[in-house]
N, C-alpha and C positions, 0 to 999 in steps of 0.2 A: 504494500500500500504506500503510495507516494505521500509526501508531507502535505501536499495540497488536499488530497483526499482525506487524510487523517484529520487535518484541521477542520475541514468541512463536516466530517462525521462528528467530531467532538462538539462543534458549534450546534449542530442540529439535534444531536442525541443526548447531550449533556447540558449545554447552556440553556437551551429552550425549556426543558423540564425544570431546571433550577429556577428559571425566571417565572414559570407558572406557579411553582410552589412558593416562591417569594411573594407573588401576588396574592396567594391564598392566606399565608400566615403573617406576612408583614403588612400588606396593604388591605387585608381583610376583604378581598374580592370587590373592593370599591373602585378600583382603577383598572377594570378589565379592558377598557378601550386602550389604555396606555400599554398594558401587557400585550394585547393583540397587535398593536402597531410595532412593538419591539420584536415580536415574532416575525412579522413581515420583513422588518429590517434584517433580522438574522438570516432569513432564508435567501434574501437577495445577495448577501455577501458570498456564501459558498457557490451560488449559481454563477456569479461573476468570476470566481476563482476557478471554475471548471474549464476555462479557456486559457491556453498558454500562448504567449507571444502576441496576443491580439485581444481586443475588447469584443464583447458580444455585439453582433450586428442587430440593427433594429428589427429586421425580419425574424431573427431568432427569438427575440423577446416577444414579437407579435404572435408567434406560434404558441408560446406559453400562455399569453394573455387570452388567445382565442380558446384554448383548451379549458382554461379556468372559466371563461364565459359560458362555454358549453355545459360545464359541470353545474354552474349556477342556474342556467336555464333549465337543465334537466331536473334539478332539485325542485325548482318552482313548478315545473310542469306536472310533477307527481305529488303536489302538496296534499292532495286528498287521500293519499295512501301512506299512512305512517310507516316510516322505515323502508318503504319500497322506493329507493332512490338510486340513480345511476352514478352518483358522485364518485364512489370508491372505484367503480369500473373505469371511469375516465381517468382518474388519478393513476391507476395501475397502468393503463395504456400509455399515459404520459411518461411514467417512470421507465417502462420497457423501451419505448421508442427514443426518448430524449435524454435519459440518464437519471440517476438517483436524485441529484440536486434539483433538476427541473421537476421531477415528480413531487418532491417535497414542496416546492414553490407553488405548483398548481393546486395541490391539496390544501395548503394553508390559505392561499388567496381565495379559493372557491368557498371554503368554510366561512371566512371573514365576510366576504361580499354577500353571500347568500343569506347570512344572518341579518342583514339590513331588511330582508323580506320576512324572515321567520322570527326575528327578535334577537337583539344582542343581549348578552348577560354574562355572568361568571362562567358559563359553560363554553363560551366562544373560544377562549384559548385552548381548552381541552380538545374541542373539535378540530381546531386548526392543527394542533400537534398530531392528533390521531390520524386524520386524513393525510397529512404530510408524511407521517411515518410510513403509512402504507405505500405511498408513492416512492419513498426513499428505499424501502426494503425491496420493492418490486424491481427498481433499477439495479440495485446492488446484487440481488439474487440472479437477475437475468445476465448480468455481466459475468458471473461465475459459470454460466452455462447450465445451471440446474433448472432454471425456469426458461421455457422456450415459448415460441409464439403460437404454438398449437392451442386450439380452443380448449382441449381437455386439461392441459396443464395450467393454463391461465384461469380457467373456471375453478379448478381445485385450489389454486393459490388464492384467488380472490375471495372465495367463500371462507377459507381458513383465516386469512389475514383480517377480513372484516369481523369475523366472529371473535377472534382472539385479541387482536391488537385494538381495533376500534372499540368493540364492545367492552373489552377489559379495561381500557384506559378511561373510557367515559364513565363506567361504573365507579372506578376509583375517584374520579373527579366529582361525581355526584355526592359521594360520601364526604369528601374533604370540604366541599363547598356548602354542605348542610350546616344549619345553625348549631346542631348538637356536636359534642366532642366526638372525634373519630373513635369508632369501636369496630373490632373485627366482626362482631355479630351483625353490625349494620352493613358491612361490606359484603358478607355472605348473603344477607337478605337482598342487597342490590343486585348481586349476580343471579340469584334465584328468580327474583321478580322481573328482571330484564332479559332473561334468557330467550324468551320467545320473540321479543322485539329484536334482539341481536340475531336470532335465527332467521327471521324474515329479512333483515338487512343483508345477511350473508347470502341468502337465496337470491335476493334481487340482484346482488352484485354478480353472482354467477350467471343469471339470466341475461343481464346487460352485457357482460363480457362475451357470452356466446353469440349475441346478436351484433355487437359493435366492434369487437376486437379485430375481426378479419378486415372489414373495409377501412376502419380508421388506421390501423397499423400499415395497411397497404398504401393509403394516401400519404401518411407521414413519411414512409420510406421513400416514396417518389419525390416528395418535397425535399427531403434530406439529400437525395442523390442529385436532383436537378439544381438546387441552390446552394449545396454544400453546407447545410445547416448542422449545427451541433457537432462540428468536427474540431477536435483540439488542434 
C-alpha cells in the first residue's frame, strides 16, 4: 500500500469516525451540520490525493457529482418504500468503477444532499460514513480482484455490505445519539428491532445492482476509456 493510499485510508476510516464520535460526546449532537461538512471536506482530500503528477480534471469531478445526483434522485424516487433505496447500489458501482476514494465521496455526498429532502439530524453523519464506507470497501475489494463485475458477485457483496456495514453502523449511531446513556442491552435491542429494515435495505441493494450494474459499469468504462478518466 502506497503512502498516499495509506493516508487516505486513515483519513476516511479513522479520522471521520473520530470526528463523528466527537460530535456525539463533545458537541452533544448539536453541531451535526458542522460535522457533516467536515466529513465532506475529509472525503475531498483523499479523492484529490488519488491522482499523481496532475490535478483532477473537471470532467472527472463531474462524473462523481452526477453519480451522487443519481443516488439522491433514486432515494427520492422511492420515498414511499422505507429502506427500499438504490443509494448503496450506486455507491458500490461508483467504488468499483472509479476507485475507493471516489466511492466514499459519492456515498457521503449522496447521504448529505438527500437528507435536505428527508430531514437533516444527528443521524446524517452516520449515514454519510456508512454509505461512504460501502463505496470505499467496494473499490478496495475490487482492486484486490476478489470482487468482480459479474452480477452474482456484486449482488452478494452489496447485500452483505448493506446489511453488515450500513445496518450495523446506523444501529450503533442510533444508540449513541439517544438521550439515554449507552447500554449494551439497548444496542442489542436496536439490532433486533432493525433487522428486518436492514434486510429489506440489503435486498433492495441486490435488486438494484442486478438491474443497474451491467449498463452503468459499461457506460462508465466507455467514458473512462474515451476521456481517460480516473487514471493516475
